[in-house]
Backbone as a printed PyTorch tensor [residue, N CA C, xyz], in Angstrom:
tensor([[[107.4610, 139.5610, -17.0820],
         [108.1290, 138.2900, -17.3020],
         [107.1260, 137.1510, -17.0900]],

        [[107.1440, 136.2090, -17.9790],
         [106.2030, 135.0910, -17.9000],
         [106.5780, 134.1540, -16.7530]],

        [[105.5670, 133.5840, -16.1430],
         [105.8000, 132.6210, -15.0710],
         [106.3580, 131.3350, -15.6630]],

        [[107.1560, 130.6470, -14.8880],
         [107.7340, 129.3800, -15.3330],
         [106.6630, 128.2990, -15.2770]],

        [[106.5060, 127.5030, -16.3400],
         [105.4720, 126.4570, -16.3410],
         [105.6380, 125.4510, -15.1970]],

        [[106.8750, 125.1710, -14.8150],
         [107.0930, 124.2190, -13.7260],
         [106.6010, 124.7940, -12.3950]],

        [[106.8300, 126.0750, -12.1890],
         [106.3230, 126.7180, -10.9750],
         [104.7920, 126.7510, -10.9820]],

        [[104.2200, 127.0090, -12.1510],
         [102.7580, 126.9830, -12.2730],
         [102.2160, 125.5900, -11.9570]],

        [[102.9090, 124.5720, -12.4260],
         [102.5010, 123.1860, -12.1700],
         [102.5630, 122.8750, -10.6710]],

        [[103.6450, 123.2780, -10.0430],
         [103.7790, 123.0440,  -8.5920],
         [102.6280, 123.7210,  -7.8490]],

        [[102.3200, 124.9520,  -8.2210],
         [101.2120, 125.6760,  -7.5810],
         [ 99.8810, 124.9680,  -7.8050]],

        [[ 99.6310, 124.5330,  -9.0430],
         [ 98.3580, 123.8870,  -9.3670],
         [ 98.1900, 122.5580,  -8.6410]],

        [[ 99.2440, 121.7660,  -8.6080],
         [ 99.1570, 120.4640,  -7.9320],
         [ 98.9990, 120.6500,  -6.4280]],

        [[ 99.7390, 121.5800,  -5.8710],
         [ 99.6140, 121.8440,  -4.4340],
         [ 98.1930, 122.2740,  -4.0970]],

        [[ 97.6170, 123.1200,  -4.9420],
         [ 96.2450, 123.5710,  -4.7090],
         [ 95.2580, 122.4130,  -4.8590]],

        [[ 95.4230, 121.5990,  -5.9110],
         [ 94.5060, 120.4850,  -6.1510],
         [ 94.5460, 119.4610,  -5.0200]],

        [[ 95.7160, 119.2850,  -4.4310],
         [ 95.8570, 118.3090,  -3.3400],
         [ 95.6860, 118.9430,  -1.9650]],

        [[ 95.4110, 120.2440,  -1.9450],
         [ 95.3210, 120.9850,  -0.6770],
         [ 96.5660, 120.7290,   0.1670]],

        [[ 97.7100, 120.8080,  -0.5140],
         [ 98.9970, 120.5230,   0.1080],
         [ 99.7870, 121.8230,   0.2330]],

        [[ 99.9960, 122.2880,   1.4450],
         [100.7470, 123.5360,   1.5900],
         [102.2190, 123.3290,   1.2200]],

        [[102.7420, 124.2290,   0.4120],
         [104.1590, 124.1910,   0.0460],
         [104.7600, 125.5100,   0.4970]],

        [[105.5500, 125.4520,   1.5430],
         [106.1800, 126.6530,   2.0750],
         [107.2390, 127.1430,   1.0930]],

        [[107.4580, 128.4420,   1.0770],
         [108.4410, 129.0400,   0.1590],
         [109.8230, 128.4210,   0.3350]],

        [[110.1800, 128.0780,   1.5640],
         [111.4940, 127.4810,   1.8190],
         [111.6270, 126.1130,   1.1650]],

        [[110.5200, 125.4220,   0.9290],
         [110.5440, 124.0800,   0.3290],
         [110.5800, 124.1180,  -1.1860]],

        [[110.1540, 125.2350,  -1.7900],
         [109.9860, 125.2960,  -3.2500],
         [111.2310, 124.8930,  -4.0370]],

        [[112.4390, 125.3360,  -3.6650],
         [113.6050, 124.9010,  -4.4420],
         [113.8020, 123.3760,  -4.4150]],

        [[113.5570, 122.7520,  -3.2860],
         [113.7060, 121.2960,  -3.1930],
         [112.6050, 120.5790,  -3.9620]],

        [[111.3800, 121.0870,  -3.8750],
         [110.2650, 120.5000,  -4.6200],
         [110.5470, 120.6040,  -6.1120]],

        [[110.9920, 121.7620,  -6.5400],
         [111.3000, 121.9870,  -7.9510],
         [112.4370, 121.0730,  -8.4250]],

        [[113.4990, 120.9660,  -7.6300],
         [114.6410, 120.1140,  -7.9910],
         [114.2100, 118.6570,  -8.1210]],

        [[113.3930, 118.1890,  -7.1810],
         [112.9040, 116.8150,  -7.2320],
         [112.0510, 116.5880,  -8.4720]],

        [[111.1950, 117.5320,  -8.7810],
         [110.3320, 117.4110,  -9.9510],
         [111.1550, 117.4360, -11.2430]],

        [[112.1730, 118.2740, -11.3000],
         [113.0360, 118.3210, -12.4870],
         [113.7280, 116.9790, -12.7200]],

        [[114.2430, 116.3660, -11.6490],
         [114.8920, 115.0580, -11.7740],
         [113.8800, 114.0000, -12.1990]],

        [[112.7060, 114.0090, -11.5880],
         [111.6660, 113.0390, -11.9370],
         [111.2630, 113.1610, -13.4040]],

        [[111.1040, 114.3880, -13.8830],
         [110.7310, 114.6070, -15.2860],
         [111.8510, 114.1890, -16.2330]],

        [[113.0940, 114.4420, -15.8520],
         [114.2320, 114.0290, -16.6890],
         [114.2890, 112.5090, -16.7990]],

        [[114.0830, 111.8130, -15.7040],
         [114.0870, 110.3430, -15.7250],
         [112.8950, 109.8000, -16.5020]],

        [[111.7390, 110.4150, -16.3420],
         [110.5540, 109.9840, -17.0860],
         [110.7700, 110.1620, -18.5810]],

        [[111.4500, 111.2380, -18.9760],
         [111.7330, 111.4830, -20.3930],
         [112.6140, 110.3730, -20.9590]],

        [[113.6010, 109.9170, -20.1770],
         [114.4600, 108.8170, -20.6260],
         [113.6490, 107.5470, -20.8670]],

        [[112.7450, 107.2350, -19.9660],
         [111.9050, 106.0480, -20.1170],
         [110.9950, 106.1990, -21.3310]],

        [[110.3960, 107.3800, -21.4770],
         [109.4720, 107.6280, -22.5840],
         [110.1720, 107.5520, -23.9430]],

        [[111.4240, 107.9800, -24.0050],
         [112.1450, 108.0040, -25.2780],
         [112.7610, 106.6600, -25.6500]],

        [[112.7530, 105.7020, -24.7360],
         [113.3360, 104.3920, -25.0240],
         [112.4010, 103.6180, -25.9560]],

        [[112.8880, 103.3680, -27.1390],
         [112.0580, 102.6990, -28.1480],
         [111.9470, 101.2010, -27.8600]],

        [[110.7350, 100.7060, -27.9240],
         [110.4850,  99.2700, -27.7740],
         [109.8610,  98.7600, -29.0650]],

        [[110.2560,  97.5610, -29.4730],
         [109.6190,  96.9890, -30.6620],
         [108.1350,  96.7300, -30.4020]],

        [[107.3430,  96.7610, -31.4740],
         [105.9050,  96.5350, -31.3390],
         [105.5690,  95.1280, -30.8670]],

        [[106.4490,  94.1690, -31.1060],
         [106.1410,  92.7850, -30.7460],
         [106.7250,  92.3670, -29.3960]],

        [[107.1480,  93.3170, -28.5920],
         [107.7220,  93.0020, -27.2850],
         [106.6240,  92.4880, -26.3420]],

        [[106.9540,  91.5350, -25.5270],
         [106.0220,  90.9630, -24.5540],
         [106.5200,  91.2540, -23.1420]],

        [[105.6400,  91.5880, -22.2380],
         [106.0690,  91.7970, -20.8550],
         [106.4110,  90.4720, -20.1890]],

        [[107.2870,  90.5400, -19.2220],
         [107.6290,  89.3390, -18.4610],
         [106.4050,  88.9130, -17.6470]],

        [[106.1380,  87.6270, -17.6170],
         [104.9670,  87.1600, -16.8700],
         [105.1970,  87.2620, -15.3600]],

        [[106.4240,  86.9970, -14.9150],
         [106.7540,  87.0870, -13.4990],
         [108.1570,  87.6730, -13.3920]],

        [[108.2930,  88.6910, -12.5710],
         [109.6060,  89.2850, -12.3580],
         [110.1230,  88.8240, -11.0050]],

        [[111.3320,  88.3000, -11.0010],
         [111.9770,  87.9350,  -9.7490],
         [113.3770,  88.5350,  -9.7450]],

        [[113.7930,  88.9950,  -8.5890],
         [115.1240,  89.6070,  -8.4760],
         [116.0840,  88.6290,  -7.8770]]])
């Protein structure tokens, strides 16, 4: 059975950052990454016109 690309990514990033990821943490790490990727996909798919200008100053 092929390894899951998301699990491979978690392993590679943990290794690159020398960050230990205990087996008990993996489901939570994976769930967080899945949510982050889903939200990033929404932002990436939002079409913006080519002539859009960024706000010069953002205030809340």
